[in-house]
N, C-alpha and C positions, 0 to 999 in steps of 0.2 A: 836780374831784371828789377827787383824791388829797389836796389840801390840806385839803378838808373832812373827810376821814377822819382825817387826822393831828390836826386841831384837835379833832374829836370824842373821839379817844382821850386827848389831853392833858386836856381838860375832864373826861372821866370819871374819870381818875386824881385830879384835883384835888378833885372832889366826894367821892370815896370817902375820900381822905386827911382832908378836913375832917370828915367824919362820924366817922372813927375818933378824931380828936383830941378831939372833944367826947363821945366815949363812946356815940354813938348809931349804930344801923344805919339808913341812909336808907331811907325807904319807897319801894317800886317795885311793879312788876307781876310780879316773878319768883319762881321756886321756889327753895327751899333745895337741892333735888336730893338730899335724904337719904332720900326714900321711894321705893317702887317706882312704875313707870309704870302708868297705868290700863289695864286690859285690856278695859274696857267703858265705855259712856257714864256720865259723872259730871260734876257741876258743879265739884267740887274746892274746897278751902278757899282763902281769900285769904291770901297769904303775903307776905313782904317780900324786898327785894333792892335793889341800888343804883339810883339814878336815873341814867339815861343822857341827858345833855343833847344838844341838837342845835345845829348851827352856823347862822349866818344864811345861808340858801341858799334856792333856789327850791322845794325840797321839804322845807323846815324843818317844815311842818305834818304830814308823814307820820311817824308813829311806830308803826304797826302794818302787818303784811304778811300777806296770805293768798295762797298759791300754790295754784292749782287745776290738777291734771293730769287731762286727759280721755283716758283710756287708749284708744288705737286710733282716735283721731279723724282721719279723712282729711278735710282741709279742703274737698275737692270736695263732701262732703256738705253743708257750709254753703252753698256756692253753689247746689247743687241744691235744697235745701229753702228757701233764701231767708229773708227776714225774717219771713215768715208761719209757716214751719215751725220756725225757731230764733230766736224774737224776743229771747230774753235775750242770746244771744251777739252778735246783730247790734246790739243796743243798746250792749253793751260796745264794739263796734267803732266805733260812732258817737261814743261819749263819750270814747274814749281812743285812743292810738296802736296800730297793729296791722299785722301781715302774715299772710297765709295762705300764705306761701312761705318759712317758716323750715325749719331742718334738724335732724334727729336727730344722734346720735353717728355718726361716719363708719363705725365698725367694725361696729356691730350696730343692728338695728331691732327690739329686744325690750324687754320691760318693765323688768326689774331693771337691766340695763346703763344704760338711759337715765334711769331715776329716780335711780339713784346719781349720775349726772352732774348732774341738776337740783339735787341736795342738796349736792354737793361742788364743782361747777364744774370737774370734771376730765374728761378723756377716759378711754378704757378701758385702753389698753395700758400695763402697768406699767413696761416698759422706758423709756417716754417720760413718766414721771411720772403715769400714770393710776391710777384707783382699782382696777383689776383685776377688777371684777365683769363677767366675760364670760359667766357662767352665768345662767340664767333661772329656776332653781328653788332654793328654800331647803331645805337639808338639816337645818335645826333645830340646826346646830352651828357653822357658820362665821360669820365676820364680814367686813365690808368691810376691816377692818385686816388680817385674815389673807390675804385675796385680794391685797392690795397689798404685803404684807410690811412694812408700817409703819403707824403710826397715821394715819388719814385723817380730817382735820377736816371738818366740815360746817357748813351754815348754822345747824343746831341748836347746835353748839358755840359759835359766835360770839355768838349772841343769849343763850343760857342763861348763858354765863360773864359776861355784862354785866347779869345780873339779870332777863332777860325770860322770860316763860312761852313755852314752845314746844310745839306740838301736832302730832300726826300722826294724821289720820283716813283710814282706808283700807277698801276693800271687797275686798281680796285678802289672804288669810292669809299669803302669802309675804313681805309687807312686815314680818313679824316679824323679818326679817333686820336691818332698820334699828333697831328697838327693841333688839334684842340688841347691835347694834354701838355705838349711842350712848347706851344706858342702862346695861345690865349691864357694858359694856366701855368706857364713856366715860373719858377721862383726867382727871386732877386739874385743877381750875380754878385758874389762876394769875393771873387778872385781877381785881383789886380784892377785894371780899368773896368768900369761898369759897362758891359756890352748889352745890358737889358734883359728882359724876361723872355723874349721871343727866341727860343733855343733852336728852332728850325728856320734858318735864314730863307730858304726857298722850298715851298711845297708845291709839287706839280702832279696833278692827277689827269690822266688821259687814258681812256679805255683802248684807244687805238695804239697798239704797242709799237708799230712801225713809226708812227709820229712821235710817240714818247721817246723812243730810242734816238731818233733824229734830234729831238730837242736836247737830250742829255749830251749827245756827241758835240753839238754846236756849243753848248754851254761849257762843257768840261775842257774844251780846247780854247776857250776865250780867255780874256784877261782876268776874268772873275772866277778863277778856278777855286773849287772847294777844298777845304782841309779834310772834310769827312762827308762823303756822299753815300746814300743808300738808294739802290735801284731795285725795284720789285717788278718782276715780269710774271704774269699769271697765265700765259698761254697753255702750258701743260695741264694745269688744274682745270681750266675751262673745258678743254677737250676731254679730259678724263670724266668730268661730270656729265658731259653731253653724250659721249660715245663709249665710255669705259676706259679706265686706266689700263695701259699697255695694249689697247686696241690699235689698229692701223691709223686711225685718225689721231689718236693720242701721240703715236710715234711721229706722225707728220708735224704735229704741234711742237714736239721736242726738236725736230729738225729746224723748224722756223725760229724757235727760241735760240737755238745754237747760232743761227745766222745773225741774230740780233746781238748776242754776246760777241760774236766775231766782229761786228761793226764797232762795238765799243772798244774791244781790245785793239783793233787796227788803229783807231784814233789815238789810243794811249801809246802804242808802239811808234806811231808816226809823229808824235810830239816829243821833242827831246827832253823837255822838263818832266813830262809825265812818265816817259819811259824810264828815266833815271830816278824819279822820286816818288812815284805813286805805287802803292801796293793794292792788290785786288784780292778780296775774300769772296768766294762763291759757295753758297750752301742752299738748303731748301727747308721749308717748314714741315714737309711731310712727303711721303711717297704716295702709293695708291695702287690698287689692283681691282679690276672689275668696276663695280658701280660706285665704290666709295673709298674713302681714306680715313674714316672716323673711328676705327677700332685700334686703340693704342697698344693692344696686345698682339697685333699681327705684324710680322716682320716686314711685309710689303709696305706697311703704313709708317713704321717707325725707322726704317733704314733710309738714310739720305747721304748725299755726297758732302764733302767739305774739302775745298780746294783753296790754295793760296798761290799768288803770283807776285813777283816783284824782283827787281834787280838784285842779284846775288843770292836769292833763295835757293834752297836745296832742290835742284832740278830733278824731277821724276822720283823724289823720295817718298816712301810710304810714311805717313804721319805717325803711325804707331811705332815704326822702327826708329823714327827720329825722336820720339818722345816716350822713353821707357816708363815715365810716370803714368802714362795712359796704357790701357790694355785693349786690344782688338776683341770685341765681344763675340766674334763669330756670328751665330744667328741669335744670340741671347739678347735679353732686355734687362740689363742691370738696373737696380734701383739706385737712387741717389746715395744711399747708405752703403752700397757695395764697396768692398775694399779696392777693387779694380774698376776704374771708371773709363768709359769710352769717351771719345771726342764727341761733344754735343754741339748743336748749332748755337747754343747760348754762349759758347766760347768766343763767338765773333765779336762781341762788344769789347771784351778786354784784350783780345788779340790786337784789335785795332788800336786801342789805347796804348798798349805796350809798344807797337810799331811806331806810334807817334811820340813815344817817350812822355806820355801824359800819365797822370795817376789813374788807378783803377776806377771804374764807375762806382760811386758810393752805393753800398748795399748789394753789389753784384756778388754772386755765389759761384760763378764758374770762371776758371782761368785767372782768378785773382791771386792765386798762390803758386799753382803749378807752372804757369807761364808757358803756354804751347809754343814749342820751338818750330820755326820755319826756316832758319838758317842752320847750316851744319856747325 
């Protein structure tokens, strides 16, 4: 995989140099990054950017990624509801590799700390190279960079700087932290053609998840398809806080969230380009049981799902069986220093980059060497 990333980077530079020599800007799917991010649903204009070639590899056909985070999804709910109650997620598990025994960040089982890890591939603690987002509320002023004391690159940076459209759709207002971090405060693009500092091409917040899902489905099947998109659905978490995690109302929210995932997956399967070229990664920021999810030492809080889907992936495979470099932790909570590491939600960032044949996220600490396998 490392060879593939190096080859992809060299080929990208060659394509961009050739385009400059003939005085043409190569056509791609990426934004210029000169305009503001979208604050509501929109289709957006078609714009240009460099073509990013892929190398000859098993995932060569994958050129688009959708990461779906299901906020507060305790995987026990999937077992309890079964394929009848959660048909969309169970179909994803049948059609791709999966585990219901992945792990959150070791330090915290909360929304912002774990989503920052999913986007950056970093742990939390700054002294050990982490992203520093140990807080779980957005004060409308800070950034991830300020929390870390340095610029923190993300999957949005890597894809945007190579000319790809990047989207963040969320149902929680505090995700404005990420738009502020990687749009208003993104750093200069030093990769090929200058695509600007606005690393998130489209940011959409809508608390109404039915409307949010509809907006994403319309947009993802339009002419302005993203190279990398992140969808955050908070229904299970909201129900858990209001009625108790694993309560009947919580299980009802998981059913409703599954239906929304089903709509997205149906749109992808129904579109020839997406069906053949988009990979989907599904995980969660934490689980939960009873009134809370805030204790990182409780298995119900730190145990989460990690699923992948895409053409040619290992259908129905257990991720641990597919990846001997990782070890199923059972009910345990391995530290970052443990010899045997579990699959963690932070692996989503570099798994996405690997599937796109892009370099690893700078500063990432997860899946940047072991390269989580999703193909046989």
